[in-house]
N, C-alpha and C positions, 0 to 999 in steps of 0.2 A: 706676541702681540709689543708694539710699542708703542710708548704715549701719542698721541697726536695735539700737542703744545706747539704754540709759538709763544716766546717768552716776552713779554712784556717790559719794553723798556722803559725806565724811570731816570731821572735827573736829579741827584742827589745835590741838595744843595750846600757848598759850600761852610765849613765850620765858622761860627762866628770868632770874630777877632777880640783878643780884649779879654783873653779869657784870666780868673782871677792868680791861677797859677799857669808858669810858663810847664812843659810838659817834662823836662828835666827834673823839675821840682816839685813836681809831683809823684817824679818816680822815687825821690829823696825821702819827701813824707811819708809816701805809703812805706816805703821798706822799714821805716821807722817806725810809724804805728802799726803797721803788722803784727809785730814784735812785742810791742808793747801793750796789745791788746789780743791777745792771743784766743781770747775765747768769741762766739759770734755772736752770741747773745750780749756784750760788751760792746763790740762793733755796731750792732745795731742799736743800739740804745742810742750809740752816739751817732747815728746816721751813715758809717763809712761802711766802708764793702760790701755792701747789699748785694742781696743775689738776685737780681731782680726787681723791676718794680709793679709788676703785675697785680699786686693786691690794692697798688694804687690804681690799674687801668680795669679795672673788673669787667667793665663793658666789651675791649678791646679785647683782652682773654677770654672771655666769653662768645665773643662772634668767632675768632682767631677757631678755636674747637668748634664751635659749628658750621665752618663753613667748610673746616677739612673734614670733619665727618661726612656733609652732603658732598664733596668731590670727592671722595674713599667710594661712597656708594654708588655712586656715578662711572667711575673705574672699573669696580668689580662687579657691579649687576646685585649687590644686597649690602645691607648695611653692616656696619661692622660690631661684632659681639665682646672681643677683647681688643684691649687696646692698651698699649706704653709710653706716658710724656717722659721723653727724657730731661732732667734739668728742672722740675716744677720749681725749684727756688723757693721764694718767701709765700709762697700759696700751692695748698692742695685744690684752690678751685675747681681744674681741671676733673676735677672727679665729678664733683658735681655736675658740672655741666655735661660732662660725658653719659652719666646717669640717668639725667633729664631726656636724652634723646636715643635712649633705650639702650647704650652699653652693657651687658651683661660682668663683663669682669673688666677689672679697670688695673695697670698698674702703673708704678710711678718712684721714678728711680735719680736719684743725686749721690753727689758724693759726700753729704752730710746731713742732719734734721739741721732743714732752715727756714723750715713751713712753720705758716703762722700756727700757734698753739689754741689759740683763745676764739672761743667759740660763738662770740657776738659778730666776730668776721662773718663765721660759716653761716651762722642763722641769717646774717641779713643776703648772702647770697642764694640761699635756702628759698625766703622770701619771695627775691625776684624772681625765681625759677617758677614758683608756686602762680604767679601771674599768666604764665603762657602754658604749664604744664600741670593742671588742678589735681590734687593729690600728692603733689610730690613730698609735699614735707612731711606726710604721712607715713612715705617710705621711710624717711631719712631718722636715723638714731641723733639728734647735735647734744647727747647730755656733754661728749669731749670728744678729741679728736677720735680716737682706737675706735670710740664705739659706730664713731660715724662714719669711717672709713671700713667699718667692719658690714654693716649696713648697707656699706654700698659696693661691696665684695670686691672693696678697692685694698692694696696692699701695697705701703712705703718703703720703697729700700734705699739704703742709704751708706751704702759702700763703694757708690761709683761702678764700673765698670765689673768687678769685682762678684756684686750681687746679682747680677744678670744671670746667672748661673741659676737663680732660684727657676726662674722663667722656664716653663717647658720648653723643647724645641718644637718647632711649627704650630705655638700656640695664640701668636697675634694675628690680626686681621691689618693693623696699623698700630704704626711707631710715627710721634709727632714731636717735634721741639720747637721751642723759639730761644733766639740767639745763646745755642748751647756747644752747638757742635764747632764751635771755633775755640771754646775751652777745654777741648778734651786735649789732652797732651799730645805732641806730634807722635813722642814712642807707640802710644796705645791708640793711635786714631784709627789706623786698619786691622786693630784687633776689635774695637769696637763696632768698625763695619762687620764684620766676618758675625760676630753677636748677633746683630739685626737681621742678617740672612739668616740665621740657625733661627731665632723666635718667630721667623714670621710665617705666615702657611705660604706655601705655592699660592701665587695670584696675590699675595698679600702688599699693600703699599705701605708707605713713609713719607710724611712731608717736613720739611726743614727750614725756616727763616735761619739765614748766618750771616752775622754782620761781622763784616772783614777790617771796622776800623779799629783804630788804636783805642786805649781805655784810660787816654791820658790828653784828648783834644778833638779827636773826630775826627784825626785825619791818618797818616801811617809813620807816626815816630816812631814806632815798635819795630820798624823796617830798619831803623838805623844801626841794629846790635848785629854783630857775627851772630849762627848757630849758637857758637859755644858759649858764650856770653849769655846769650839768651835763654839759653835752656838751664844755665845753671839754678842750682836752689835760689841762690840770691835773691835771683830775678822770678825766677819761676813760680816762688813760693810766698809774694810780696802783693798779691791780690789785683794785679793787673795782668797778668799773662793771658796771651794766647798763642796760637801753635801757629799764627802765621801762614798756614798753608790757601793756598791762592785758588779760585773759585777753581778753575779746570783740576788742582789737583786733587782739591774735596771729589769732584765729580769721576778722576780715573780711578781712585783710591776705593768708590762705589763700585767703579764697572769692574773691577780687578775681584773685587768680592761677590761678584756676580749678580749685579745689579744693575736692571736695566735703570738710565737715568736721565731726566729733561728737568730744564732748567723753567720755572713758570713765569720768572721777574727778575731783571736783572735793575738795580740803579747804579748809574756810574756819575763822577766828577765828572762835570763838564772838561776839564781839563785836569792833567798829575795834578795830585794834592799836596806833592814835593817833589822838588827837582833831583833827579835819575841818582846826582852826585853826592846827594845824599843818604843813599838807600847805601844797605852792606851788598857785597858781589854777587852773592847769591842769588838776587832778583833782577839782573843785569838781563837773565835770560826770556824774562816776559816780555810781550810785547806791550804799547802803550796803553791799548784796549783791555787789557788784561791788569792791569795794575789800575784803569781806575774805577776797577767794580768796587764799590764799597761796601753793598748789601745785597743779598739775592735770597730769592723763594726755590730749592727744588723739588721734583718730584724722585721717588725712586721706587722700582717693583720688584719684587722676588717672580720668577719665570714660574707660570703655572705649569 
């Protein structure tokens, strides 16, 4: 069975002009600050190098989880009982949202412990959910974060791809992520795809929102550099790294791992955001249509 999906075409607005710092200045600043402030807690206190903003977009995150779970149930013919969120970033809210929708086993995986630890935030989320799911708060221990996760039968893994080995093979119905796949190291991307295939049950599905824009101004300034320069530790460990894989490459890697893949939506710039002469040679082979893709949503299914 394949996905019966026609991707929704969207227009990506041009990035605003007159940004406070040009892209090259942002690179220099981030290189310095990432080393001057090695602790994530310090960076977060200064509002720097934040791992997402879902703690500030609670309604959006909640709707995303609900919509993806509903679509998964439509594809599979049954609701998900076990899910994994890749890259939860600065909030573990997805554990609460998924539990409210009846998910029994929840995994969350990131490359470090970046998630909010203060319980006032999670109490606010639980109160929101109580309005639609009466009795929900009674099920959740909101004493501290660890007890909350335990009461939801949720596990927070913080060693990146390596910690996925803790998730049993064939145990998941659903994997989801928002603006995460583009941050996975280019060298380990195929490994992640194979791990996703391993963890899903036959017929299991996966949905990912992928942002291909740079983290320097919302265009493609990250594509100016050669592979050797961009993947060097100096660049890769400075808080603005993306793997620079194009949409077609990501889809191909997923298919090589064994997935059926389909795009749910594609957002393109009306015109190329960067002149081709400014881009590294490795991007010459891609068509204009491919290079105009700013972000997209992708469904994957493990064959039954």
